[in-house]
Wavefront OBJ file of the C-alpha trace (Angstrom):
o trace
v -218.353 7.690 -90.518
v -218.742 10.607 -92.901
v -220.456 8.743 -95.417
v -223.555 7.814 -93.678
v -223.856 11.668 -92.489
v -223.681 12.840 -95.850
v -226.086 10.384 -97.748
v -228.547 11.508 -94.648
v -228.100 14.732 -95.226
v -228.853 14.207 -98.900
v -231.884 12.315 -98.571
v -232.958 14.922 -96.168
v -232.456 17.685 -98.726
v -234.158 15.450 -101.534
v -237.485 14.839 -99.383
v -237.472 18.954 -98.361
v -236.985 19.747 -102.120
v -239.835 17.253 -102.988
v -242.259 18.752 -99.979
v -241.285 15.963 -98.052
v -242.506 13.329 -100.512
v -240.506 10.613 -102.118
v -239.763 11.287 -105.663
v -240.535 8.035 -106.559
v -244.045 7.762 -105.720
v -245.610 9.233 -108.807
v -243.754 6.787 -110.841
v -245.343 4.108 -108.595
v -248.634 5.673 -108.786
v -248.528 4.742 -112.756
v -248.501 1.246 -112.224
v -251.526 0.995 -109.666
v -254.870 2.649 -108.518
v -254.222 1.742 -105.064
v -253.330 5.015 -102.889
v -253.252 3.607 -99.525
v -250.260 4.950 -97.091
v -248.213 1.793 -97.928
v -248.908 1.419 -101.536
v -245.176 1.979 -102.636
v -243.600 0.625 -99.538
v -243.332 -2.696 -97.655
v -244.061 -1.394 -94.369
v -247.164 -1.795 -92.444
v -249.848 1.260 -93.229
v -249.351 3.110 -89.895
v -245.556 2.736 -90.153
v -245.466 3.713 -93.941
v -247.773 6.940 -92.712
v -245.561 8.004 -90.142
v -242.157 6.645 -91.698
v -240.712 10.180 -91.947
v -241.366 11.188 -88.302
v -240.174 8.183 -86.874
v -237.102 7.593 -88.653
v -235.497 11.033 -88.778
v -236.088 11.190 -84.905
v -234.274 7.814 -84.963
v -231.292 9.359 -86.945
v -230.858 12.715 -85.236
l 1 2 3 4 5 6 7 8 9 10 11 12 13 14 15 16 17 18 19 20 21 22 23 24 25 26 27 28 29 30 31 32 33 34 35 36 37 38 39 40 41 42 43 44 45 46 47 48 49 50 51 52 53 54 55 56 57 58 59 60
């Protein structure tokens, strides 16, 4: 039970440290010129744009 909670806290800390952005996005930017909201994630564009808000509300 504590492991998923700890992982969620760590993920939240990483996002906060990186100004609410994924630290892997700059690496993915090196491989494509596409800059849509979902260029680095396999989600529909509207969901990729709001995924942090939606999934954090579900989690907490």
